[in-house]
N, C-alpha and C positions, 0 to 999 in steps of 0.2 A: 317322286317314284324313282327307285334304284333301277339300275340297268338290269334287264331280263338275263336270266341264268338258264343255259339249256344243258341237258346231258341226256343220255340214253338209259332207258330202263331195259337190260337184257333178258329178264324173267320176271314172273308173278312176285317172286321172292323179293327184287329188287324193288318193285312197286309197292309191296307190303313195308319195306323199310323207309320207303319215302312217306308213306303215310303216318308210320310211327314218328317220324322226325316232324312231319307237320303238326301232328296232335301235340308234341311236346313245345312247340313254337307258339300255339295259339292263347289267345287270352279270351275271356267271356265276352262277348259281343263283336268279336270279329266275323268279318265277311271273308268267305272264301269262294272265289268264280272259278268255274272248271268250264273249259270250252274243248271241243274236237269233235270230230265227225262222230256219227253213230256207231258204237262198237270200239271206239278208241280206249275205253276204260274209264270213264268218270264215274261210273257206280261202283267199280272195283276199287278204284282210289279211295272213293269215300268210305267204302267198307273198311278199308285199312285205316283210315283216318280215325273212323269210330272205333275200331279195336283198340287204337292208341288212346282212345278216351275212356276205356273200359267197358265199351259196349259188347255183350257175349250174346245177345239175341241176333235173330235175322236182319240182316240189311239189305232192303230189296229197292230196285228203282221206284222213285214216285211218278213216273211218267204219266200215269193215268190218274192218280190221287194228287198228283201236284205237289204235295207236301206230306212228309213223314217226320214226325218227333221222335227221338230216342232220348232216353235218359242216360247220362254218363255221371261218373263220380264228380266231374267239375261242372255240371250244369246240363241244360237241355242242347241237343243238338238238332238243328232243324235242316233236314236235308229236301231240296227244292229242285224241281224239275220244270222249267218254264218253256220247254220246247213246244207244247201245244199252244203256248199264248203268244204267237207272233202277230205283227202287225200292229193296227191302232188301239186294240184292247189289251195290249201288253201291260202298259203302265196302270190303267185303271184297275184292272184283274190283280196286277200284282199288289196294289195297295190294299185291295180287299181282302187280301190274304193275311194283311196284318205282319207281314214280315220286317218292316222297318221297326215296329213297335217290339217284335219279339227280340231282335238284336239290341235295342235300347234298352230291354229288361236282362240281356247278359245272355242270350242264346248263342251258341255258335251257329252261324249261319254258312252252308255249303250250298251253293245255287248253281245248277246245270243250265246253261243257255240263259245267262242273266246279264251279258254285256250291255244289252240294250235296255236295262231297268234299273241302272244305277241310282237314279235319283228315289225311286220307289223303295230301293233296297237300304236307303240311308246313306249313300255316299260312295266313295271309292272304296274298293277290297283291302284288306291287309295283304291278300296273297290272290294272285291270279294264275291259274295253272292252265297251260294250253297242252294238251296231249294229241299226239299224232301217232298212227299205227307203222310201226317198222319192222314187222314180221310177226308170226303166229302169237308169241306172247311177249314181243319186244315192242317198246313204245319209245317215242322221243318226247321228252317233256320239257317246256319252258316255264319257269317261274319268275314272276315279275311282282313288285309291289314291296312293302316295307319289310316283311318277313323272308323274302326271296334269298338274301344272302345268309342270313342265319340257317336257313334250311340247307342251302346249298352246302355251307361248311360242315353240316352234321354228318356227310358221309356218302357212301355210293350213290 
């Protein structure tokens, strides 16, 4: 895995630009893990990635549904929030959702709170993103994984 790359996102516009750069870097079947405290912007960044993949409809948090699937021009985007599946049921319930299979079928898989379910998700992510609140609309983001350097080189 490449060394983590960190940077500050000073505005929502910066976050949208990052999402677009991430979307350009993804290949079908890629796993993106998002981590950060509640309200750090994981769903906002997912929405920016989805827009970069051509999604025009509503992109909302899957906190209570666990999984939302969106059609993109490059294939399905599966947005997952595993926050409610903590503890011993995490692995079993994640496997029941069929996420590893969706990834194998070529879906883009974006998972919030998935660090403890890597085996059930099909292995290491191509991109791990940690978000931290750094002001009203500002965030600090750390990118790690095989796609991190490519995205960091893409701009702001």
